[in-house]
PLY file of the C-alpha trace (Angstrom):
ply
format ascii 1.0
element vertex 279
property float x
property float y
property float z
element edge 278
property int vertex1
property int vertex2
end_header
76.72 -85.93 99.38
79.30 -85.99 96.58
78.94 -87.75 93.22
80.31 -91.10 94.40
78.11 -91.08 97.51
75.04 -90.16 95.47
75.62 -93.00 92.99
76.18 -95.40 95.89
72.80 -94.33 97.29
71.16 -94.91 93.91
72.49 -98.47 93.94
70.20 -99.21 96.89
67.16 -98.64 94.62
65.52 -101.36 92.53
67.75 -101.62 89.45
67.12 -103.23 86.09
69.74 -105.90 85.26
70.69 -103.81 82.25
71.76 -100.97 84.53
74.96 -102.97 85.21
74.86 -101.83 88.84
75.29 -98.20 87.69
78.99 -98.94 87.15
79.06 -98.04 83.47
78.07 -95.06 81.32
75.26 -96.89 79.53
72.47 -99.39 80.11
71.62 -102.39 77.96
68.08 -103.48 77.14
67.35 -106.74 75.33
64.13 -106.67 73.32
63.40 -109.70 71.16
66.52 -110.37 69.14
67.85 -106.82 69.58
70.11 -105.36 72.26
69.67 -101.63 72.74
72.22 -99.34 74.38
70.81 -96.34 76.27
72.66 -93.38 77.74
71.83 -89.95 79.11
74.11 -86.97 79.70
73.44 -83.36 80.60
75.55 -80.25 80.00
75.18 -77.12 82.11
76.00 -73.47 81.58
79.06 -72.50 83.60
80.19 -76.12 83.96
80.41 -77.64 80.48
80.31 -74.43 78.47
80.74 -70.73 79.19
77.81 -68.30 79.42
77.38 -66.65 76.02
78.40 -69.74 74.04
76.79 -69.98 70.60
73.73 -72.27 70.99
74.90 -74.05 67.80
77.92 -75.32 69.74
75.81 -76.22 72.79
73.62 -78.45 70.62
76.62 -80.10 68.96
78.37 -80.85 72.23
75.18 -82.09 73.89
74.60 -84.74 71.24
78.28 -85.56 70.73
78.98 -86.49 74.35
76.05 -88.91 74.29
77.07 -90.46 70.97
80.52 -90.94 72.48
79.01 -93.23 75.12
77.41 -95.29 72.36
80.77 -95.41 70.56
82.36 -97.01 73.62
79.86 -99.86 73.28
80.41 -100.31 69.56
76.78 -99.30 69.03
75.09 -97.77 66.00
72.90 -94.79 66.98
69.16 -95.15 66.42
68.08 -91.72 67.65
68.16 -89.11 70.41
65.71 -87.32 72.65
66.57 -83.76 73.66
65.79 -81.82 76.84
66.19 -78.25 75.55
66.16 -74.86 77.26
64.66 -71.92 75.39
67.69 -69.64 75.29
68.29 -66.47 73.33
69.22 -67.53 69.82
67.32 -70.82 70.05
67.27 -70.97 66.25
71.04 -71.48 66.41
70.48 -74.45 68.73
68.21 -75.98 66.08
70.89 -75.36 63.44
73.49 -77.06 65.63
71.22 -80.05 66.14
70.64 -80.28 62.41
74.40 -80.22 61.77
75.40 -83.02 64.13
72.37 -85.20 63.50
73.03 -84.96 59.76
76.78 -85.53 60.19
76.21 -88.83 62.04
72.90 -89.85 60.40
71.03 -89.80 63.71
67.30 -88.93 63.77
65.60 -86.87 66.46
63.00 -88.94 68.36
61.51 -86.16 70.50
62.08 -84.60 73.89
60.94 -81.62 75.96
61.53 -77.88 76.28
61.67 -75.65 79.37
62.74 -72.12 80.22
65.19 -71.85 83.14
68.44 -70.11 84.07
71.22 -71.03 84.25
70.52 -73.40 81.39
70.97 -77.16 81.61
70.40 -79.29 78.51
69.84 -83.05 78.49
70.06 -85.76 75.85
69.16 -89.44 75.79
70.79 -91.46 73.02
69.66 -94.92 71.95
71.78 -97.29 69.90
71.73 -100.80 68.50
74.48 -103.01 69.87
76.63 -105.22 67.71
77.51 -108.84 68.46
79.94 -107.76 71.20
79.25 -105.07 73.82
82.45 -104.21 75.74
82.03 -103.12 79.35
84.45 -101.16 81.46
84.87 -104.09 83.89
86.14 -106.65 81.36
89.85 -105.82 81.50
92.30 -108.56 82.48
95.76 -108.50 84.00
98.27 -108.52 81.16
96.04 -106.55 78.79
97.54 -103.62 76.93
95.92 -100.21 77.48
95.30 -98.08 74.40
93.71 -94.73 73.58
92.57 -93.40 70.22
93.63 -90.00 68.89
95.32 -87.46 71.13
94.49 -85.90 74.47
94.65 -82.26 75.46
93.16 -80.68 72.33
89.94 -79.80 74.16
91.93 -78.19 76.98
93.88 -76.10 74.49
90.68 -75.16 72.69
89.08 -74.00 75.93
92.11 -71.96 76.91
92.26 -70.37 73.46
88.66 -69.20 73.72
86.41 -72.23 73.21
87.97 -73.72 70.11
86.32 -76.51 68.07
88.06 -79.35 69.91
86.34 -78.22 73.13
82.87 -77.36 71.86
82.56 -79.72 68.89
84.03 -83.09 69.87
83.90 -85.90 67.31
82.46 -89.11 68.78
84.49 -92.15 67.70
81.53 -94.19 66.43
83.30 -95.95 63.56
86.32 -96.71 65.74
84.07 -98.11 68.47
82.36 -100.48 66.06
85.73 -101.64 64.71
87.15 -102.26 68.18
84.16 -103.73 70.03
84.50 -107.34 68.79
88.16 -107.51 69.83
88.65 -105.64 73.11
88.08 -106.79 76.69
87.01 -103.40 78.07
86.31 -99.96 76.64
85.03 -96.53 77.71
85.23 -93.00 76.42
87.57 -90.40 77.92
85.40 -87.63 79.33
86.71 -86.76 82.81
90.45 -87.10 82.17
92.51 -89.97 80.78
94.14 -90.85 84.10
90.87 -90.80 86.04
89.04 -92.84 83.43
91.91 -95.32 83.22
91.77 -95.75 86.98
88.01 -96.34 86.74
88.41 -98.99 84.04
91.17 -100.69 86.03
89.27 -100.60 89.32
86.09 -101.95 87.70
88.18 -104.76 86.19
89.90 -105.64 89.47
93.27 -104.51 88.14
95.77 -101.67 88.40
96.57 -99.54 85.35
100.30 -98.99 84.85
100.76 -95.99 82.55
103.92 -94.37 81.18
103.81 -90.59 80.95
106.12 -90.61 77.92
103.62 -92.79 76.04
100.71 -90.35 76.33
99.62 -89.11 72.87
99.40 -85.42 73.72
98.14 -82.73 71.35
100.93 -80.39 70.19
101.49 -77.61 72.73
99.72 -79.36 75.62
101.40 -80.22 78.92
101.15 -84.02 79.28
99.99 -84.13 82.90
97.47 -81.33 82.52
96.16 -82.92 79.33
95.83 -86.32 81.01
93.73 -84.90 83.86
91.69 -82.22 82.08
89.08 -84.26 80.21
86.57 -83.50 77.43
88.64 -85.45 74.90
85.99 -88.09 74.05
88.57 -90.50 72.73
88.21 -94.24 73.35
90.24 -95.95 76.07
90.39 -99.72 75.71
92.05 -102.82 77.14
92.93 -105.65 74.76
95.22 -108.70 74.65
98.89 -107.77 74.67
99.41 -108.96 71.09
96.36 -107.13 69.71
96.97 -104.81 66.75
94.18 -102.19 66.72
92.41 -101.69 63.37
92.18 -97.95 64.10
94.67 -95.20 64.91
95.54 -95.65 68.59
98.47 -95.40 71.00
99.48 -97.93 73.63
99.84 -96.07 76.93
100.37 -98.89 79.41
99.26 -102.22 80.81
96.68 -103.66 83.17
98.43 -105.47 86.02
97.26 -107.52 88.98
95.40 -105.34 91.47
97.61 -103.31 93.82
96.77 -100.90 96.64
95.81 -98.20 94.13
94.01 -98.48 90.77
96.61 -96.47 88.83
100.38 -96.09 88.73
102.05 -93.41 86.62
105.68 -94.20 85.85
105.55 -96.75 88.66
104.25 -94.43 91.39
100.82 -93.52 92.71
99.98 -89.95 91.58
99.69 -87.41 94.41
97.41 -85.06 92.44
93.77 -85.21 91.27
93.43 -87.60 88.33
90.59 -85.74 86.61
87.28 -83.93 86.95
84.71 -85.09 89.50
81.46 -83.41 90.52
81.41 -82.34 94.15
0 1
1 2
2 3
3 4
4 5
5 6
6 7
7 8
8 9
9 10
10 11
11 12
12 13
13 14
14 15
15 16
16 17
17 18
18 19
19 20
20 21
21 22
22 23
23 24
24 25
25 26
26 27
27 28
28 29
29 30
30 31
31 32
32 33
33 34
34 35
35 36
36 37
37 38
38 39
39 40
40 41
41 42
42 43
43 44
44 45
45 46
46 47
47 48
48 49
49 50
50 51
51 52
52 53
53 54
54 55
55 56
56 57
57 58
58 59
59 60
60 61
61 62
62 63
63 64
64 65
65 66
66 67
67 68
68 69
69 70
70 71
71 72
72 73
73 74
74 75
75 76
76 77
77 78
78 79
79 80
80 81
81 82
82 83
83 84
84 85
85 86
86 87
87 88
88 89
89 90
90 91
91 92
92 93
93 94
94 95
95 96
96 97
97 98
98 99
99 100
100 101
101 102
102 103
103 104
104 105
105 106
106 107
107 108
108 109
109 110
110 111
111 112
112 113
113 114
114 115
115 116
116 117
117 118
118 119
119 120
120 121
121 122
122 123
123 124
124 125
125 126
126 127
127 128
128 129
129 130
130 131
131 132
132 133
133 134
134 135
135 136
136 137
137 138
138 139
139 140
140 141
141 142
142 143
143 144
144 145
145 146
146 147
147 148
148 149
149 150
150 151
151 152
152 153
153 154
154 155
155 156
156 157
157 158
158 159
159 160
160 161
161 162
162 163
163 164
164 165
165 166
166 167
167 168
168 169
169 170
170 171
171 172
172 173
173 174
174 175
175 176
176 177
177 178
178 179
179 180
180 181
181 182
182 183
183 184
184 185
185 186
186 187
187 188
188 189
189 190
190 191
191 192
192 193
193 194
194 195
195 196
196 197
197 198
198 199
199 200
200 201
201 202
202 203
203 204
204 205
205 206
206 207
207 208
208 209
209 210
210 211
211 212
212 213
213 214
214 215
215 216
216 217
217 218
218 219
219 220
220 221
221 222
222 223
223 224
224 225
225 226
226 227
227 228
228 229
229 230
230 231
231 232
232 233
233 234
234 235
235 236
236 237
237 238
238 239
239 240
240 241
241 242
242 243
243 244
244 245
245 246
246 247
247 248
248 249
249 250
250 251
251 252
252 253
253 254
254 255
255 256
256 257
257 258
258 259
259 260
260 261
261 262
262 263
263 264
264 265
265 266
266 267
267 268
268 269
269 270
270 271
271 272
272 273
273 274
274 275
275 276
276 277
277 278
């Protein structure tokens, strides 16, 4: 059973309406006059970071990837719960947690600790939604597709020996809050820009038409490799064609009426993997 098959099986279970049919990266929970955004991600040794990585960096990346999901909803973080593994140098993990939680003013709510190898860490992040909560399925034909920042820096950091762009991503929380009231759809770029664009388009009943020359690639990165590598944690969003983003972003294409495939690159369906998927 691969990842897609497993998620399809989970959809047969009783689901809360806020689970959005398990078609998004977060869940929404309305309590009184508040709407909470909940997300959970795990990172594993040998998959998301190399064995021997400084536990400081493990802690930073663990929290950052979860805050990135909140950013895509325009949410303000309320706190995180951590599932931690007692690794050698655990004091460095605590220091890393302190650094990122202080940087983004996010309190620790609690969690659990275990001892297991290879190590897998988990984090649940909870945020408060704003007046608008963009979903990945809200795109419309004719929308412009945009992405914040650049792509490929994490790939270059990994290849250079686990540089900061790979291990210490910067969740786009402020950008997400600025964009949320104006966009039709939004998600973060974690598994590769092309794959995530195809997911947004497919969820929206559209086809993403992307121009390779428009991709905002980090200096020194090959555009196609950068667009399929992942770990960028930028924000991908669909907005009306005349929308002028209030944050630094690059238009990379358009959402069109649905075709036979969810993504076209320079007018053709790519014949290579679009990004990272768990097997």
